[in-house]
C-alpha positions as CSV (number, residue, x, y, z in Angstrom):
1,M,37.0,120.4,48.1
2,S,38.0,117.4,50.2
3,T,41.5,115.8,49.9
4,L,39.9,112.5,48.8
5,K,37.8,114.1,46.1
6,T,40.9,116.1,44.9
7,I,42.8,112.8,44.6
8,C,40.0,110.8,42.9
9,Y,38.8,113.6,40.6
10,P,41.9,115.8,39.8
11,A,40.2,117.2,36.7
12,E,37.7,119.0,39.0
13,V,40.5,120.8,40.8
14,I,40.6,124.4,39.7
15,V,44.1,125.8,39.8
16,K,44.3,129.6,39.8
17,S,48.0,130.2,40.5
18,K,50.1,130.8,37.3
19,M,53.0,129.1,39.1
20,T,51.0,125.9,39.7
21,K,49.6,125.9,36.2
22,Y,53.1,126.2,34.8
23,G,54.5,123.4,36.9
24,R,51.7,121.0,36.1
25,R,52.0,121.8,32.4
26,K,55.7,121.3,32.3
27,E,55.8,118.1,34.4
28,K,53.7,116.3,31.8
29,S,56.5,116.8,29.2
30,A,59.4,116.4,31.6
31,L,59.1,112.6,32.2
32,P,59.9,111.6,28.6
33,G,62.9,113.9,28.8
34,L,64.5,111.6,31.3
35,D,65.4,109.1,28.6
36,N,68.9,110.6,28.4
37,I,69.8,109.2,31.8
38,K,69.4,105.7,30.5
39,L,73.0,106.1,29.3
40,L,74.2,106.3,32.9
41,H,72.4,103.1,34.1
42,M,72.2,99.4,33.2
43,N,68.8,98.3,31.9
44,L,67.0,101.4,33.2
45,T,63.2,101.3,32.9
46,I,61.1,104.5,33.6
47,S,57.4,104.2,34.0
48,S,54.5,106.4,35.0
49,H,52.2,105.6,37.9
50,G,49.1,106.9,39.6
51,L,48.3,106.7,43.3
52,I,50.2,104.0,45.1
53,I,48.6,102.8,48.4
54,T,50.7,101.0,51.0
55,I,49.0,97.6,51.5
56,S,50.1,97.1,55.1
57,E,49.2,100.7,56.0
58,P,46.4,101.9,53.7
59,C,46.3,105.3,55.3
60,F,49.7,105.9,53.6
61,A,49.8,106.6,49.9
62,T,52.0,108.5,47.4
63,S,51.6,109.7,43.9
64,P,55.1,109.9,42.4
65,D,55.6,111.3,38.9
66,G,57.3,108.1,37.9
67,M,59.2,105.0,39.0
68,V,62.6,103.8,37.9
69,V,64.3,100.4,38.0
70,C,67.8,99.5,36.9
71,D,70.3,96.8,37.5
72,C,72.9,99.1,39.0
73,C,70.8,101.1,41.5
74,G,67.6,99.1,42.0
75,K,64.2,100.7,42.4
76,G,63.4,104.4,43.0
77,C,60.7,107.0,42.5
78,I,60.7,110.2,40.5
79,E,59.3,113.4,41.7
80,L,59.6,116.1,39.0
81,K,59.8,119.7,39.9
82,C,59.4,122.4,37.3
83,P,59.7,125.6,39.3
84,Y,58.3,128.8,37.9
85,T,61.3,130.7,39.1
86,M,63.4,128.7,36.6
87,K,61.0,129.2,33.6
88,D,63.5,131.4,31.7
89,E,66.4,129.0,32.1
90,S,67.3,126.5,29.5
91,T,67.2,122.8,30.3
92,K,70.8,122.5,29.4
93,Q,71.8,125.2,31.8
94,I,69.8,123.6,34.7
95,T,71.0,120.1,34.2
96,I,74.7,120.6,33.1
97,D,75.8,123.9,34.8
98,E,77.2,122.7,38.2
99,D,77.4,126.3,39.5
100,F,73.6,126.6,38.7
101,L,72.5,123.2,39.8
102,K,74.4,122.6,43.0
103,P,73.0,125.5,45.1
104,N,69.5,124.9,43.9
105,L,69.7,121.2,44.5
106,E,70.9,121.7,48.1
107,K,68.0,124.0,48.7
108,L,65.5,121.5,47.3
109,L,67.0,118.6,49.3
110,S,67.0,120.6,52.5
111,S,63.3,121.4,52.0
112,I,62.4,117.7,51.3
113,L,64.3,116.5,54.4
114,L,62.4,118.8,56.8
């Protein structure tokens, strides 16, 4: 299936990997769970978006899981990750336990920056 068809008709994409199925299923319920970070920001708004195409360079596009805007930090995008390797961990452990979060966050950021 072509990349364009995959983007335009995501329902036709057949996912066979249990890891990918898990991530897609969990990401749908993860965005509303971010409401608790509103306490840490001033006038934070979280919204969902589809494909965003750069007007000046239409060959560049992105499909973030969400967008955020707040008075203290400005605009940003959300890319949710629900790794299958953490499926047995509680959300509380992942988000609060610094010993658990810090090494995993550093691995994730290093892979994004490559």
